C-alpha positions as CSV (number, residue, x, y, z in Angstrom):
1,X,0.0,0.0,0.0
2,X,1.3,3.5,-0.9
3,X,1.3,5.8,2.0
4,X,2.6,9.2,3.0
5,X,2.6,9.9,6.7
6,X,3.1,13.3,8.2
7,X,4.2,13.9,11.8
8,X,5.6,16.7,13.9
9,X,2.6,19.1,14.1
10,X,1.6,20.7,17.3
11,X,0.9,24.0,19.1
12,X,3.5,26.7,19.5
13,X,3.7,30.3,20.3
14,X,4.5,33.0,17.7
15,X,8.2,33.0,17.0
16,X,8.5,29.3,17.8
17,X,9.7,26.4,15.6
18,X,8.5,23.0,14.5
19,X,9.8,20.3,12.2
20,X,7.4,18.3,10.1
21,X,8.3,14.9,8.7
22,X,6.9,13.1,5.7
23,X,7.7,9.4,5.5
24,X,6.8,7.3,2.5
25,X,6.0,3.6,2.4
26,X,5.2,1.7,-0.8
27,X,6.8,4.3,-3.0
28,X,10.3,5.6,-3.5
29,X,11.2,9.3,-3.1
30,X,13.9,9.0,-5.8
31,X,13.3,11.1,-8.9
32,X,10.2,12.7,-7.4
33,X,8.8,16.1,-6.5
34,X,7.8,16.2,-2.9
35,X,5.8,19.2,-1.6
36,X,4.2,20.5,1.5
37,X,0.8,22.2,1.2
38,X,-1.3,23.7,3.9
39,X,-5.0,24.3,4.2
40,X,-7.3,26.2,6.5
41,X,-11.1,25.6,6.6
42,X,-12.9,27.4,3.8
43,X,-9.7,28.1,1.8
44,X,-7.9,26.3,-1.0
45,X,-4.9,24.2,-0.4
46,X,-1.8,26.3,-0.6
47,X,1.6,25.2,-1.8
48,X,4.2,26.0,0.8
49,X,7.5,24.4,-0.4
50,X,8.7,21.7,-2.8
51,X,11.8,19.7,-3.3
52,X,13.0,17.8,-6.4
53,X,14.8,14.7,-5.1
54,X,16.5,14.5,-8.5
55,X,18.6,17.6,-8.1
56,X,17.6,18.8,-4.6
57,X,16.3,22.1,-6.1
58,X,13.6,23.8,-3.9
59,X,10.8,26.3,-4.3
60,X,9.0,28.3,-1.6
61,X,5.9,30.3,-1.3
62,X,6.7,34.0,-0.8
63,X,4.9,33.9,2.6
64,X,7.4,31.4,4.0
65,X,10.7,32.3,2.3
66,X,13.5,32.7,4.8
67,X,11.5,31.0,7.6
68,X,10.8,27.5,6.2
69,X,13.3,25.0,4.8
70,X,12.4,21.8,3.0
71,X,15.0,19.0,2.9
72,X,15.5,15.3,2.4
73,X,16.3,13.3,5.4
74,X,18.9,10.7,6.2
75,X,16.3,8.0,5.7
76,X,15.8,8.3,1.9
77,X,12.0,8.1,2.1
78,X,11.7,11.0,4.5
79,X,11.3,14.7,3.7
80,X,11.3,17.4,6.3
81,X,9.8,20.9,6.6
82,X,11.7,23.0,9.2
83,X,9.5,25.9,10.2
84,X,11.1,28.8,12.1
85,X,9.7,32.1,13.4
86,X,6.2,30.8,13.1
87,X,3.4,33.3,12.8
88,X,-0.4,32.9,13.7
89,X,-1.0,33.0,9.9
90,X,0.9,29.7,9.6
91,X,-1.9,27.9,11.5
92,X,-3.2,25.2,9.2
93,X,-3.3,21.5,8.4
94,X,-0.1,20.7,6.6
95,X,0.0,18.0,4.0
96,X,2.8,16.1,2.2
97,X,2.4,15.3,-1.4
98,X,4.4,13.4,-4.1
99,X,4.5,13.6,-7.9
100,X,6.6,12.2,-10.7
101,X,7.2,15.5,-12.3
102,X,6.3,19.2,-11.9
103,X,3.2,18.6,-14.2
104,X,0.9,21.6,-13.8
105,X,3.4,23.4,-11.6
106,X,4.6,22.8,-8.1
107,X,1.9,24.9,-6.5
108,X,-1.0,23.1,-8.2
109,X,-2.6,20.4,-6.1
110,X,-3.4,18.6,-9.4
111,X,0.3,17.9,-10.0
112,X,0.5,15.4,-7.1
113,X,-0.9,11.9,-7.2
114,X,-0.1,10.8,-3.6
115,X,-1.1,12.7,-0.4
116,X,-0.7,12.2,3.3
117,X,-3.5,12.6,5.8
118,X,-2.2,15.9,7.2
119,X,-0.9,17.2,10.5
120,X,-2.2,20.2,12.4
121,X,0.0,23.2,13.2
122,X,-1.4,25.8,15.5
123,X,0.5,29.1,16.2
124,X,-1.1,31.0,19.0
125,X,-0.1,33.0,22.1
């Protein structure tokens, strides 16, 4: 069975940090585009960051540049999202997604054929 499992979400105060993990089973992360999206109720899913495991190139949404870092872990089927200097606006459910190519573009949810179940991130004082 193909699965992506996110972990590492939680509640933090503004300015705090969290590291999200995305671990795959049933598929390889080699030669794939792995992305993190987030969604709040009533809004569309938003692309946050992506990584090409082929050349380790990355892309970020403007709202998280300089604060979030996407990287591939020591375990080859794990991708991380390090989130620093968190803001209340970062509160959302965060999803990991995998695709074979950039397809419709990295920020388009339709590019990705495999999704995790999501992990909640809450930033509040």
